[in-house]
PyMOL CGO cylinders between C-alpha atoms (Angstrom):
from pymol import cmd
from pymol.cgo import CYLINDER

trace = [
    CYLINDER, 50.72, 105.14, 147.19, 49.96, 108.83, 147.48, 0.3, 1, 1, 1, 1, 1, 1,
    CYLINDER, 49.96, 108.83, 147.48, 50.55, 111.47, 150.06, 0.3, 1, 1, 1, 1, 1, 1,
    CYLINDER, 50.55, 111.47, 150.06, 47.36, 113.23, 150.88, 0.3, 1, 1, 1, 1, 1, 1,
    CYLINDER, 47.36, 113.23, 150.88, 48.88, 116.46, 151.99, 0.3, 1, 1, 1, 1, 1, 1,
    CYLINDER, 48.88, 116.46, 151.99, 47.08, 118.13, 149.19, 0.3, 1, 1, 1, 1, 1, 1,
    CYLINDER, 47.08, 118.13, 149.19, 43.32, 117.94, 149.35, 0.3, 1, 1, 1, 1, 1, 1,
    CYLINDER, 43.32, 117.94, 149.35, 42.61, 118.04, 145.66, 0.3, 1, 1, 1, 1, 1, 1,
    CYLINDER, 42.61, 118.04, 145.66, 45.45, 115.93, 144.14, 0.3, 1, 1, 1, 1, 1, 1,
    CYLINDER, 45.45, 115.93, 144.14, 47.32, 113.11, 145.66, 0.3, 1, 1, 1, 1, 1, 1,
    CYLINDER, 47.32, 113.11, 145.66, 50.83, 114.05, 145.10, 0.3, 1, 1, 1, 1, 1, 1,
    CYLINDER, 50.83, 114.05, 145.10, 53.38, 111.19, 145.19, 0.3, 1, 1, 1, 1, 1, 1,
    CYLINDER, 53.38, 111.19, 145.19, 56.33, 110.93, 147.53, 0.3, 1, 1, 1, 1, 1, 1,
    CYLINDER, 56.33, 110.93, 147.53, 59.69, 109.44, 146.52, 0.3, 1, 1, 1, 1, 1, 1,
    CYLINDER, 59.69, 109.44, 146.52, 59.22, 106.87, 149.28, 0.3, 1, 1, 1, 1, 1, 1,
    CYLINDER, 59.22, 106.87, 149.28, 55.90, 105.75, 147.86, 0.3, 1, 1, 1, 1, 1, 1,
    CYLINDER, 55.90, 105.75, 147.86, 57.10, 104.12, 144.63, 0.3, 1, 1, 1, 1, 1, 1,
    CYLINDER, 57.10, 104.12, 144.63, 59.86, 102.19, 143.02, 0.3, 1, 1, 1, 1, 1, 1,
    CYLINDER, 59.86, 102.19, 143.02, 61.59, 105.16, 141.46, 0.3, 1, 1, 1, 1, 1, 1,
    CYLINDER, 61.59, 105.16, 141.46, 63.62, 103.13, 139.14, 0.3, 1, 1, 1, 1, 1, 1,
    CYLINDER, 63.62, 103.13, 139.14, 60.56, 102.46, 137.04, 0.3, 1, 1, 1, 1, 1, 1,
    CYLINDER, 60.56, 102.46, 137.04, 59.16, 106.04, 137.41, 0.3, 1, 1, 1, 1, 1, 1,
    CYLINDER, 59.16, 106.04, 137.41, 62.48, 107.71, 136.37, 0.3, 1, 1, 1, 1, 1, 1,
    CYLINDER, 62.48, 107.71, 136.37, 62.41, 105.76, 133.15, 0.3, 1, 1, 1, 1, 1, 1,
    CYLINDER, 62.41, 105.76, 133.15, 59.38, 107.53, 131.78, 0.3, 1, 1, 1, 1, 1, 1,
    CYLINDER, 59.38, 107.53, 131.78, 57.58, 110.65, 132.92, 0.3, 1, 1, 1, 1, 1, 1,
    CYLINDER, 57.58, 110.65, 132.92, 56.03, 113.73, 131.42, 0.3, 1, 1, 1, 1, 1, 1,
    CYLINDER, 56.03, 113.73, 131.42, 56.56, 117.33, 132.75, 0.3, 1, 1, 1, 1, 1, 1,
    CYLINDER, 56.56, 117.33, 132.75, 53.78, 119.77, 132.13, 0.3, 1, 1, 1, 1, 1, 1,
    CYLINDER, 53.78, 119.77, 132.13, 53.57, 123.59, 132.31, 0.3, 1, 1, 1, 1, 1, 1,
    CYLINDER, 53.57, 123.59, 132.31, 51.34, 126.31, 131.18, 0.3, 1, 1, 1, 1, 1, 1,
    CYLINDER, 51.34, 126.31, 131.18, 51.52, 130.07, 130.77, 0.3, 1, 1, 1, 1, 1, 1,
    CYLINDER, 51.52, 130.07, 130.77, 48.34, 132.15, 131.40, 0.3, 1, 1, 1, 1, 1, 1,
    CYLINDER, 48.34, 132.15, 131.40, 46.71, 135.54, 131.25, 0.3, 1, 1, 1, 1, 1, 1,
    CYLINDER, 46.71, 135.54, 131.25, 46.68, 135.68, 135.06, 0.3, 1, 1, 1, 1, 1, 1,
    CYLINDER, 46.68, 135.68, 135.06, 45.83, 133.60, 138.06, 0.3, 1, 1, 1, 1, 1, 1,
    CYLINDER, 45.83, 133.60, 138.06, 42.10, 134.07, 138.80, 0.3, 1, 1, 1, 1, 1, 1,
    CYLINDER, 42.10, 134.07, 138.80, 39.12, 132.00, 137.71, 0.3, 1, 1, 1, 1, 1, 1,
    CYLINDER, 39.12, 132.00, 137.71, 38.75, 134.12, 134.58, 0.3, 1, 1, 1, 1, 1, 1,
    CYLINDER, 38.75, 134.12, 134.58, 42.35, 133.78, 133.48, 0.3, 1, 1, 1, 1, 1, 1,
    CYLINDER, 42.35, 133.78, 133.48, 43.04, 131.78, 130.36, 0.3, 1, 1, 1, 1, 1, 1,
    CYLINDER, 43.04, 131.78, 130.36, 45.87, 129.58, 129.01, 0.3, 1, 1, 1, 1, 1, 1,
    CYLINDER, 45.87, 129.58, 129.01, 48.15, 131.17, 126.38, 0.3, 1, 1, 1, 1, 1, 1,
    CYLINDER, 48.15, 131.17, 126.38, 50.70, 128.40, 126.11, 0.3, 1, 1, 1, 1, 1, 1,
    CYLINDER, 50.70, 128.40, 126.11, 50.80, 124.74, 127.04, 0.3, 1, 1, 1, 1, 1, 1,
    CYLINDER, 50.80, 124.74, 127.04, 53.72, 122.28, 127.02, 0.3, 1, 1, 1, 1, 1, 1,
    CYLINDER, 53.72, 122.28, 127.02, 54.41, 118.70, 127.90, 0.3, 1, 1, 1, 1, 1, 1,
    CYLINDER, 54.41, 118.70, 127.90, 57.90, 117.18, 127.74, 0.3, 1, 1, 1, 1, 1, 1,
    CYLINDER, 57.90, 117.18, 127.74, 58.49, 113.53, 127.83, 0.3, 1, 1, 1, 1, 1, 1,
    CYLINDER, 58.49, 113.53, 127.83, 61.51, 112.17, 129.57, 0.3, 1, 1, 1, 1, 1, 1,
    CYLINDER, 61.51, 112.17, 129.57, 62.93, 108.69, 129.42, 0.3, 1, 1, 1, 1, 1, 1,
    CYLINDER, 62.93, 108.69, 129.42, 66.04, 107.64, 131.24, 0.3, 1, 1, 1, 1, 1, 1,
    CYLINDER, 66.04, 107.64, 131.24, 66.61, 111.32, 132.18, 0.3, 1, 1, 1, 1, 1, 1,
    CYLINDER, 66.61, 111.32, 132.18, 66.66, 112.52, 128.57, 0.3, 1, 1, 1, 1, 1, 1,
    CYLINDER, 66.66, 112.52, 128.57, 64.02, 114.59, 126.67, 0.3, 1, 1, 1, 1, 1, 1,
    CYLINDER, 64.02, 114.59, 126.67, 62.50, 112.23, 124.05, 0.3, 1, 1, 1, 1, 1, 1,
    CYLINDER, 62.50, 112.23, 124.05, 59.46, 114.18, 122.85, 0.3, 1, 1, 1, 1, 1, 1,
    CYLINDER, 59.46, 114.18, 122.85, 57.97, 117.68, 123.20, 0.3, 1, 1, 1, 1, 1, 1,
    CYLINDER, 57.97, 117.68, 123.20, 54.42, 119.09, 122.87, 0.3, 1, 1, 1, 1, 1, 1,
    CYLINDER, 54.42, 119.09, 122.87, 54.35, 122.84, 122.80, 0.3, 1, 1, 1, 1, 1, 1,
    CYLINDER, 54.35, 122.84, 122.80, 51.91, 125.28, 121.49, 0.3, 1, 1, 1, 1, 1, 1,
    CYLINDER, 51.91, 125.28, 121.49, 50.52, 128.81, 121.81, 0.3, 1, 1, 1, 1, 1, 1,
    CYLINDER, 50.52, 128.81, 121.81, 46.81, 128.87, 122.71, 0.3, 1, 1, 1, 1, 1, 1,
    CYLINDER, 46.81, 128.87, 122.71, 44.36, 131.61, 121.55, 0.3, 1, 1, 1, 1, 1, 1,
    CYLINDER, 44.36, 131.61, 121.55, 42.85, 132.71, 124.91, 0.3, 1, 1, 1, 1, 1, 1,
    CYLINDER, 42.85, 132.71, 124.91, 40.07, 134.56, 123.02, 0.3, 1, 1, 1, 1, 1, 1,
    CYLINDER, 40.07, 134.56, 123.02, 40.73, 137.55, 125.41, 0.3, 1, 1, 1, 1, 1, 1,
    CYLINDER, 40.73, 137.55, 125.41, 43.28, 140.29, 125.53, 0.3, 1, 1, 1, 1, 1, 1,
    CYLINDER, 43.28, 140.29, 125.53, 46.51, 139.23, 127.28, 0.3, 1, 1, 1, 1, 1, 1,
    CYLINDER, 46.51, 139.23, 127.28, 47.08, 141.80, 130.07, 0.3, 1, 1, 1, 1, 1, 1,
    CYLINDER, 47.08, 141.80, 130.07, 50.39, 143.65, 130.06, 0.3, 1, 1, 1, 1, 1, 1,
    CYLINDER, 50.39, 143.65, 130.06, 51.31, 142.38, 133.51, 0.3, 1, 1, 1, 1, 1, 1,
    CYLINDER, 51.31, 142.38, 133.51, 51.09, 138.83, 132.14, 0.3, 1, 1, 1, 1, 1, 1,
    CYLINDER, 51.09, 138.83, 132.14, 53.12, 139.75, 129.07, 0.3, 1, 1, 1, 1, 1, 1,
    CYLINDER, 53.12, 139.75, 129.07, 55.71, 141.21, 131.35, 0.3, 1, 1, 1, 1, 1, 1,
    CYLINDER, 55.71, 141.21, 131.35, 56.20, 137.77, 132.91, 0.3, 1, 1, 1, 1, 1, 1,
    CYLINDER, 56.20, 137.77, 132.91, 56.17, 135.41, 129.94, 0.3, 1, 1, 1, 1, 1, 1,
    CYLINDER, 56.17, 135.41, 129.94, 56.63, 137.75, 126.97, 0.3, 1, 1, 1, 1, 1, 1,
    CYLINDER, 56.63, 137.75, 126.97, 53.59, 136.39, 125.13, 0.3, 1, 1, 1, 1, 1, 1,
    CYLINDER, 53.59, 136.39, 125.13, 51.55, 139.00, 123.30, 0.3, 1, 1, 1, 1, 1, 1,
    CYLINDER, 51.55, 139.00, 123.30, 48.13, 139.05, 121.55, 0.3, 1, 1, 1, 1, 1, 1,
    CYLINDER, 48.13, 139.05, 121.55, 49.88, 139.02, 118.23, 0.3, 1, 1, 1, 1, 1, 1,
    CYLINDER, 49.88, 139.02, 118.23, 51.82, 135.85, 119.20, 0.3, 1, 1, 1, 1, 1, 1,
    CYLINDER, 51.82, 135.85, 119.20, 48.57, 133.84, 119.78, 0.3, 1, 1, 1, 1, 1, 1,
    CYLINDER, 48.57, 133.84, 119.78, 46.31, 135.43, 117.16, 0.3, 1, 1, 1, 1, 1, 1,
    CYLINDER, 46.31, 135.43, 117.16, 46.44, 132.49, 114.75, 0.3, 1, 1, 1, 1, 1, 1,
    CYLINDER, 46.44, 132.49, 114.75, 46.81, 129.78, 117.38, 0.3, 1, 1, 1, 1, 1, 1,
    CYLINDER, 46.81, 129.78, 117.38, 44.23, 127.01, 118.10, 0.3, 1, 1, 1, 1, 1, 1,
    CYLINDER, 44.23, 127.01, 118.10, 41.83, 127.27, 120.95, 0.3, 1, 1, 1, 1, 1, 1,
    CYLINDER, 41.83, 127.27, 120.95, 42.33, 125.22, 124.15, 0.3, 1, 1, 1, 1, 1, 1,
    CYLINDER, 42.33, 125.22, 124.15, 39.31, 123.12, 123.18, 0.3, 1, 1, 1, 1, 1, 1,
    CYLINDER, 39.31, 123.12, 123.18, 41.16, 122.08, 119.98, 0.3, 1, 1, 1, 1, 1, 1,
    CYLINDER, 41.16, 122.08, 119.98, 44.45, 121.41, 121.82, 0.3, 1, 1, 1, 1, 1, 1,
    CYLINDER, 44.45, 121.41, 121.82, 43.19, 119.50, 124.83, 0.3, 1, 1, 1, 1, 1, 1,
    CYLINDER, 43.19, 119.50, 124.83, 42.49, 116.15, 123.16, 0.3, 1, 1, 1, 1, 1, 1,
    CYLINDER, 42.49, 116.15, 123.16, 45.89, 116.19, 121.54, 0.3, 1, 1, 1, 1, 1, 1,
    CYLINDER, 45.89, 116.19, 121.54, 47.56, 117.21, 124.71, 0.3, 1, 1, 1, 1, 1, 1,
    CYLINDER, 47.56, 117.21, 124.71, 45.83, 114.33, 126.70, 0.3, 1, 1, 1, 1, 1, 1,
    CYLINDER, 45.83, 114.33, 126.70, 46.86, 111.79, 123.99, 0.3, 1, 1, 1, 1, 1, 1,
    CYLINDER, 46.86, 111.79, 123.99, 50.47, 113.06, 124.18, 0.3, 1, 1, 1, 1, 1, 1,
    CYLINDER, 50.47, 113.06, 124.18, 50.53, 112.59, 127.96, 0.3, 1, 1, 1, 1, 1, 1,
    CYLINDER, 50.53, 112.59, 127.96, 48.75, 109.24, 127.79, 0.3, 1, 1, 1, 1, 1, 1,
    CYLINDER, 48.75, 109.24, 127.79, 49.16, 107.21, 131.02, 0.3, 1, 1, 1, 1, 1, 1,
    CYLINDER, 49.16, 107.21, 131.02, 52.56, 108.50, 131.99, 0.3, 1, 1, 1, 1, 1, 1,
    CYLINDER, 52.56, 108.50, 131.99, 53.63, 109.85, 135.31, 0.3, 1, 1, 1, 1, 1, 1,
    CYLINDER, 53.63, 109.85, 135.31, 53.07, 113.64, 135.56, 0.3, 1, 1, 1, 1, 1, 1,
    CYLINDER, 53.07, 113.64, 135.56, 55.67, 116.02, 136.98, 0.3, 1, 1, 1, 1, 1, 1,
    CYLINDER, 55.67, 116.02, 136.98, 55.26, 119.74, 137.47, 0.3, 1, 1, 1, 1, 1, 1,
    CYLINDER, 55.26, 119.74, 137.47, 56.42, 122.63, 139.64, 0.3, 1, 1, 1, 1, 1, 1,
    CYLINDER, 56.42, 122.63, 139.64, 53.50, 123.75, 141.62, 0.3, 1, 1, 1, 1, 1, 1,
    CYLINDER, 53.50, 123.75, 141.62, 51.68, 121.25, 139.46, 0.3, 1, 1, 1, 1, 1, 1,
    CYLINDER, 51.68, 121.25, 139.46, 48.32, 121.97, 141.20, 0.3, 1, 1, 1, 1, 1, 1,
    CYLINDER, 48.32, 121.97, 141.20, 48.13, 125.35, 139.49, 0.3, 1, 1, 1, 1, 1, 1,
    CYLINDER, 48.13, 125.35, 139.49, 48.57, 123.78, 136.03, 0.3, 1, 1, 1, 1, 1, 1,
    CYLINDER, 48.57, 123.78, 136.03, 46.22, 120.94, 136.68, 0.3, 1, 1, 1, 1, 1, 1,
    CYLINDER, 46.22, 120.94, 136.68, 43.51, 123.25, 137.96, 0.3, 1, 1, 1, 1, 1, 1,
    CYLINDER, 43.51, 123.25, 137.96, 43.66, 125.37, 134.70, 0.3, 1, 1, 1, 1, 1, 1,
    CYLINDER, 43.66, 125.37, 134.70, 43.94, 122.31, 132.53, 0.3, 1, 1, 1, 1, 1, 1,
    CYLINDER, 43.94, 122.31, 132.53, 40.95, 120.56, 134.25, 0.3, 1, 1, 1, 1, 1, 1,
    CYLINDER, 40.95, 120.56, 134.25, 38.78, 123.70, 133.77, 0.3, 1, 1, 1, 1, 1, 1,
    CYLINDER, 38.78, 123.70, 133.77, 39.67, 123.54, 130.16, 0.3, 1, 1, 1, 1, 1, 1,
    CYLINDER, 39.67, 123.54, 130.16, 38.84, 119.99, 129.55, 0.3, 1, 1, 1, 1, 1, 1,
    CYLINDER, 38.84, 119.99, 129.55, 41.84, 117.84, 130.68, 0.3, 1, 1, 1, 1, 1, 1,
    CYLINDER, 41.84, 117.84, 130.68, 40.54, 114.29, 130.47, 0.3, 1, 1, 1, 1, 1, 1,
    CYLINDER, 40.54, 114.29, 130.47, 43.00, 112.14, 132.26, 0.3, 1, 1, 1, 1, 1, 1,
    CYLINDER, 43.00, 112.14, 132.26, 42.58, 109.72, 135.19, 0.3, 1, 1, 1, 1, 1, 1,
    CYLINDER, 42.58, 109.72, 135.19, 44.60, 111.66, 137.74, 0.3, 1, 1, 1, 1, 1, 1,
    CYLINDER, 44.60, 111.66, 137.74, 43.68, 109.59, 140.75, 0.3, 1, 1, 1, 1, 1, 1,
    CYLINDER, 43.68, 109.59, 140.75, 45.28, 106.46, 139.35, 0.3, 1, 1, 1, 1, 1, 1,
    CYLINDER, 45.28, 106.46, 139.35, 48.58, 107.81, 138.22, 0.3, 1, 1, 1, 1, 1, 1,
    CYLINDER, 48.58, 107.81, 138.22, 51.66, 109.12, 139.92, 0.3, 1, 1, 1, 1, 1, 1,
    CYLINDER, 51.66, 109.12, 139.92, 51.89, 112.92, 140.16, 0.3, 1, 1, 1, 1, 1, 1,
    CYLINDER, 51.89, 112.92, 140.16, 55.05, 114.54, 141.43, 0.3, 1, 1, 1, 1, 1, 1,
    CYLINDER, 55.05, 114.54, 141.43, 55.13, 118.14, 142.44, 0.3, 1, 1, 1, 1, 1, 1,
    CYLINDER, 55.13, 118.14, 142.44, 58.73, 119.40, 142.42, 0.3, 1, 1, 1, 1, 1, 1,
    CYLINDER, 58.73, 119.40, 142.42, 57.76, 122.38, 144.55, 0.3, 1, 1, 1, 1, 1, 1,
    CYLINDER, 57.76, 122.38, 144.55, 56.66, 120.11, 147.48, 0.3, 1, 1, 1, 1, 1, 1,
    CYLINDER, 56.66, 120.11, 147.48, 59.68, 117.85, 146.87, 0.3, 1, 1, 1, 1, 1, 1,
    CYLINDER, 59.68, 117.85, 146.87, 62.06, 120.74, 146.84, 0.3, 1, 1, 1, 1, 1, 1,
    CYLINDER, 62.06, 120.74, 146.84, 60.59, 121.97, 150.21, 0.3, 1, 1, 1, 1, 1, 1,
    CYLINDER, 60.59, 121.97, 150.21, 61.24, 118.56, 151.57, 0.3, 1, 1, 1, 1, 1, 1,
    CYLINDER, 61.24, 118.56, 151.57, 64.78, 117.87, 150.23, 0.3, 1, 1, 1, 1, 1, 1,
    CYLINDER, 64.78, 117.87, 150.23, 66.30, 121.33, 149.76, 0.3, 1, 1, 1, 1, 1, 1,
    CYLINDER, 66.30, 121.33, 149.76, 66.31, 122.88, 153.23, 0.3, 1, 1, 1, 1, 1, 1,
    CYLINDER, 66.31, 122.88, 153.23, 69.01, 125.54, 152.69, 0.3, 1, 1, 1, 1, 1, 1,
    CYLINDER, 69.01, 125.54, 152.69, 67.42, 127.54, 149.88, 0.3, 1, 1, 1, 1, 1, 1,
    CYLINDER, 67.42, 127.54, 149.88, 65.88, 130.94, 150.49, 0.3, 1, 1, 1, 1, 1, 1,
    CYLINDER, 65.88, 130.94, 150.49, 62.63, 129.74, 148.79, 0.3, 1, 1, 1, 1, 1, 1,
    CYLINDER, 62.63, 129.74, 148.79, 61.49, 126.97, 146.54, 0.3, 1, 1, 1, 1, 1, 1,
    CYLINDER, 61.49, 126.97, 146.54, 60.40, 128.90, 143.42, 0.3, 1, 1, 1, 1, 1, 1,
    CYLINDER, 60.40, 128.90, 143.42, 61.42, 127.32, 140.07, 0.3, 1, 1, 1, 1, 1, 1,
    CYLINDER, 61.42, 127.32, 140.07, 63.74, 130.26, 139.48, 0.3, 1, 1, 1, 1, 1, 1,
    CYLINDER, 63.74, 130.26, 139.48, 65.51, 129.71, 142.74, 0.3, 1, 1, 1, 1, 1, 1,
    CYLINDER, 65.51, 129.71, 142.74, 65.84, 125.97, 142.25, 0.3, 1, 1, 1, 1, 1, 1,
    CYLINDER, 65.84, 125.97, 142.25, 67.19, 126.58, 138.68, 0.3, 1, 1, 1, 1, 1, 1,
    CYLINDER, 67.19, 126.58, 138.68, 69.98, 128.69, 140.18, 0.3, 1, 1, 1, 1, 1, 1,
    CYLINDER, 69.98, 128.69, 140.18, 70.52, 126.35, 143.12, 0.3, 1, 1, 1, 1, 1, 1,
    CYLINDER, 70.52, 126.35, 143.12, 71.10, 123.37, 140.95, 0.3, 1, 1, 1, 1, 1, 1,
    CYLINDER, 71.10, 123.37, 140.95, 72.85, 125.27, 138.11, 0.3, 1, 1, 1, 1, 1, 1,
    CYLINDER, 72.85, 125.27, 138.11, 70.24, 124.15, 135.63, 0.3, 1, 1, 1, 1, 1, 1,
    CYLINDER, 70.24, 124.15, 135.63, 70.80, 125.66, 132.10, 0.3, 1, 1, 1, 1, 1, 1,
    CYLINDER, 70.80, 125.66, 132.10, 67.79, 127.19, 130.53, 0.3, 1, 1, 1, 1, 1, 1,
    CYLINDER, 67.79, 127.19, 130.53, 67.41, 129.59, 127.55, 0.3, 1, 1, 1, 1, 1, 1,
    CYLINDER, 67.41, 129.59, 127.55, 64.14, 131.14, 128.62, 0.3, 1, 1, 1, 1, 1, 1,
    CYLINDER, 64.14, 131.14, 128.62, 62.10, 131.43, 131.78, 0.3, 1, 1, 1, 1, 1, 1,
    CYLINDER, 62.10, 131.43, 131.78, 58.32, 131.61, 132.13, 0.3, 1, 1, 1, 1, 1, 1,
    CYLINDER, 58.32, 131.61, 132.13, 57.94, 129.84, 128.86, 0.3, 1, 1, 1, 1, 1, 1,
    CYLINDER, 57.94, 129.84, 128.86, 56.07, 126.55, 129.01, 0.3, 1, 1, 1, 1, 1, 1,
    CYLINDER, 56.07, 126.55, 129.01, 58.53, 124.32, 127.10, 0.3, 1, 1, 1, 1, 1, 1,
    CYLINDER, 58.53, 124.32, 127.10, 61.71, 125.69, 128.74, 0.3, 1, 1, 1, 1, 1, 1,
    CYLINDER, 61.71, 125.69, 128.74, 60.13, 125.58, 132.20, 0.3, 1, 1, 1, 1, 1, 1,
    CYLINDER, 60.13, 125.58, 132.20, 59.10, 121.93, 131.57, 0.3, 1, 1, 1, 1, 1, 1,
    CYLINDER, 59.10, 121.93, 131.57, 62.61, 120.96, 130.60, 0.3, 1, 1, 1, 1, 1, 1,
    CYLINDER, 62.61, 120.96, 130.60, 64.13, 122.80, 133.58, 0.3, 1, 1, 1, 1, 1, 1,
    CYLINDER, 64.13, 122.80, 133.58, 61.51, 121.10, 135.85, 0.3, 1, 1, 1, 1, 1, 1,
    CYLINDER, 61.51, 121.10, 135.85, 62.44, 117.68, 134.48, 0.3, 1, 1, 1, 1, 1, 1,
    CYLINDER, 62.44, 117.68, 134.48, 66.09, 118.36, 135.33, 0.3, 1, 1, 1, 1, 1, 1,
    CYLINDER, 66.09, 118.36, 135.33, 65.05, 119.60, 138.80, 0.3, 1, 1, 1, 1, 1, 1,
    CYLINDER, 65.05, 119.60, 138.80, 63.11, 116.34, 139.33, 0.3, 1, 1, 1, 1, 1, 1,
    CYLINDER, 63.11, 116.34, 139.33, 66.30, 114.36, 138.52, 0.3, 1, 1, 1, 1, 1, 1,
    CYLINDER, 66.30, 114.36, 138.52, 68.28, 116.39, 141.02, 0.3, 1, 1, 1, 1, 1, 1,
    CYLINDER, 68.28, 116.39, 141.02, 65.59, 115.92, 143.78, 0.3, 1, 1, 1, 1, 1, 1,
    CYLINDER, 65.59, 115.92, 143.78, 65.45, 112.19, 143.05, 0.3, 1, 1, 1, 1, 1, 1,
    CYLINDER, 65.45, 112.19, 143.05, 69.19, 111.98, 143.48, 0.3, 1, 1, 1, 1, 1, 1,
    CYLINDER, 69.19, 111.98, 143.48, 69.04, 113.78, 146.79, 0.3, 1, 1, 1, 1, 1, 1,
    CYLINDER, 69.04, 113.78, 146.79, 66.23, 111.49, 147.92, 0.3, 1, 1, 1, 1, 1, 1,
    CYLINDER, 66.23, 111.49, 147.92, 68.07, 108.43, 146.73, 0.3, 1, 1, 1, 1, 1, 1,
    CYLINDER, 68.07, 108.43, 146.73, 71.14, 109.37, 148.74, 0.3, 1, 1, 1, 1, 1, 1,
    CYLINDER, 71.14, 109.37, 148.74, 69.08, 110.14, 151.91, 0.3, 1, 1, 1, 1, 1, 1,
    CYLINDER, 69.08, 110.14, 151.91, 67.22, 106.82, 151.63, 0.3, 1, 1, 1, 1, 1, 1,
    CYLINDER, 67.22, 106.82, 151.63, 70.32, 104.72, 151.16, 0.3, 1, 1, 1, 1, 1, 1,
]
cmd.load_cgo(trace, "trace")
């Protein structure tokens, strides 16, 4: 069922599942952080549920990282200390976030990054027994003529409309649309 090209998480390949059922319901996740190292903290978390290629529900919240947000991180996502000052902690958010995701298929762009942070912060989901799609890995497989496979590049490549970049909810919605485009390419190649 899973491709084991990733040592930590078993990302799913389009050829591994009946995609008709997967494409009916899936949840795209994304986070924004204070940086990328072990000491970095989450400042925003989002999960967007899709059903039949349409957004049906959104979970999106700032997170109080309980540390100063460095200027280099703010330069990327625009989130400042004042934005998160009255926000709940990640410990308060995580049970609600997990309930929101439930047992649905998880999709993300470079989803390993997000899952690593979320697990360190109490994500309590059975990841080994669910489908996990990484649109970064899938775009590398199915989009061979792009200069790179960053989300920004894929958004431009597929002409995906998005209001904001490097914000968890907007990136989740864009990733969900990217997932649909990649599925269409895979479906054409496999038929």
